[in-house]
Each structure stands twice: as structure tokens, then as C-alpha cells.
C-alpha positions in Angstrom: 62.2 120.4 95.3 60.6 118.2 97.9 56.9 117.4 97.6 56.5 115.9 101.1 58.4 114.6 104.1 58.9 111.2 102.5 60.9 112.8 99.6 63.1 114.7 102.2 63.7 111.4 104.1 64.6 109.6 100.9 67.0 112.4 99.8 68.9 112.3 103.1 69.0 108.5 103.2 70.5 108.5 99.7 73.1 111.1 100.7 74.0 109.2 103.8 74.4 105.9 101.9 76.6 107.6 99.2 78.8 109.1 101.9 79.1 105.7 103.8 79.9 103.8 100.5 82.6 106.4 99.7 84.1 106.0 103.1 84.3 102.2 102.9 85.6 102.3 99.3 88.5 104.5 100.5 89.2 102.2 103.4 89.3 99.1 101.1 91.6 100.8 98.6 94.2 101.5 101.4 94.7 97.8 102.1 98.0 96.6 100.7 97.5 95.1 97.3 100.9 95.9 95.9 102.6 94.2 94.2 99.9 92.7 92.0 100.0 88.9 92.4 98.3 85.8 90.9 98.0 82.4 92.5 97.5 79.3 90.3 97.1 75.7 91.4 97.7 72.5 89.5 97.9 68.8 90.7 101.5 69.1 91.9 101.9 72.7 93.1 100.8 76.3 93.7 102.3 78.9 91.4 102.6 82.6 92.5 103.4 85.3 90.0 104.1 88.8 91.3 104.9 92.0 89.3 107.9 93.6 91.0 109.5 96.0 88.4 112.7 97.6 89.5 113.4 95.1 92.3 116.5 92.9 92.4 116.7 89.5 93.9 118.5 90.9 96.9 115.7 93.3 97.7 113.0 90.5 97.8 112.3 88.0 100.6 110.1 84.9 100.5 109.2 82.7 103.5 106.9 79.7 103.8 105.5 78.3 107.0 103.3 75.3 106.4 100.5 76.8 104.3 101.3 80.5 104.6 103.5 82.3 102.1 104.9 85.8 102.8 106.4 87.9 100.1 108.2 91.1 101.2 110.6 93.6 99.8 112.4 96.9 100.3 114.0 99.2 97.8 116.2 102.0 99.1 116.2 105.3 97.1 119.1 105.5 94.6 120.6 108.9 94.5 124.1 109.9 93.3 126.4 111.0 96.2 126.7 114.7 96.7 123.6 115.6 94.7 120.5 117.6 95.2 117.1 116.4 94.1 115.5 118.9 91.7 112.6 116.8 90.6 111.3 113.5 91.7 108.6 111.7 89.7 109.0 108.2 91.2 108.8 107.2 94.8 112.3 106.5 96.0 112.0 104.1 98.9 109.4 101.2 98.6 108.6 98.7 101.3 105.9 96.1 101.1 104.7 92.8 102.6 102.0 90.4 101.4 100.8 87.2 103.0 98.9 84.5 101.2 97.1 81.5 102.7 97.8 78.5 100.5 95.2 75.7 99.9 97.6 73.1 101.5 101.0 72.7 103.1 103.9 73.0 100.8 107.3 71.3 100.8 109.4 74.3 101.8 112.7 72.5 100.8 111.6 72.2 97.2 110.2 75.8 96.7 111.8 77.4 93.6 111.7 81.1 92.7 112.8 83.0 89.6 112.9 86.7 88.9 112.8 87.6 85.2 111.9 90.9 83.6 110.3 92.2 86.7 108.1 89.1 87.2 108.7 86.9 90.2 107.5 83.3 89.7 107.4 81.0 92.7 106.7 77.3 92.4 105.4 75.8 95.7 105.1 72.0 95.5 102.7 70.1 97.6 104.0 68.5 100.8 104.2 64.7 100.3 101.6 64.1 103.0 99.2 66.5 101.1 99.5 64.6 97.8 96.2 62.9 96.8 96.4 59.1 97.0 94.4 56.5 95.2 93.0 53.8 97.4 92.2 50.4 96.0 88.9 48.8 97.0 89.2 45.1 97.9 86.7 42.6 96.7 85.3 40.1 99.2 
């Protein structure tokens, strides 16, 4: 199997690298990335879309502080009273929180959010002080 010490050393180095990569991949996958979200930017605002199927408006919370947006939610398990669970295929209680650093401050008073068909869409307009301004150059 091994012709010399160099081959043995290479084999163990590859095995160690494979184990370390596996460990770090497992750690990265445990970081909260639910719900899946997209952030878009245009000239006037940042737009967040989040897939939150099964959540109602009352179960979701949004907060904005300067240039940080936090989306959180909690769904309690729904079970008829005086019943026994025979089979559960879906996780009953779900709790999550995600925080996003925005590219600029937003006008918190003008933020709009809509939940439609399990998709949350949040419009975050730029703060007036963050709006780009055109500056005229004077001739002399």
C-alpha cells in the first residue's frame, strides 16, 4: 500500500485535512440561515424578501436601528385540545432571528412590510441624509 515514508505522511495529511474540512463544514451549516432571505438595493431603498411559509403577521417581528435590520419570529405548536400526538412530521414550534447590516441608514418611519403567500417583502427607504446629492461646480 505504501512504498515509502513519504506516501504514509501524505496519506495521513490527506485524512487529517478531510476530517478538519468536514468539521468546519458542519460548524458552518449550523449557523442560522433560516428563513432564506434576499437583499436588493436600488437608488431609493433596500428591499428584503424572506420565505416564511406558515407564519402569520402576528408571529413575525421587524426592527430597524440605523443601518441594522432584525427579523425574528416564533410559531407555537398548533394541537387540538385534549388530543394525543400519534405522528409528527413537521416541527411544531419554530423560533428564529436574523440580523442584517444594511449598506446605509434607513428612514425607520417609512419602512413598509407586506406578507403575501408566505413571502415577506420589506421596503427600507434611505434616510434623507443618506440620499446622494448632486453638487454644482461654480465657474470662476
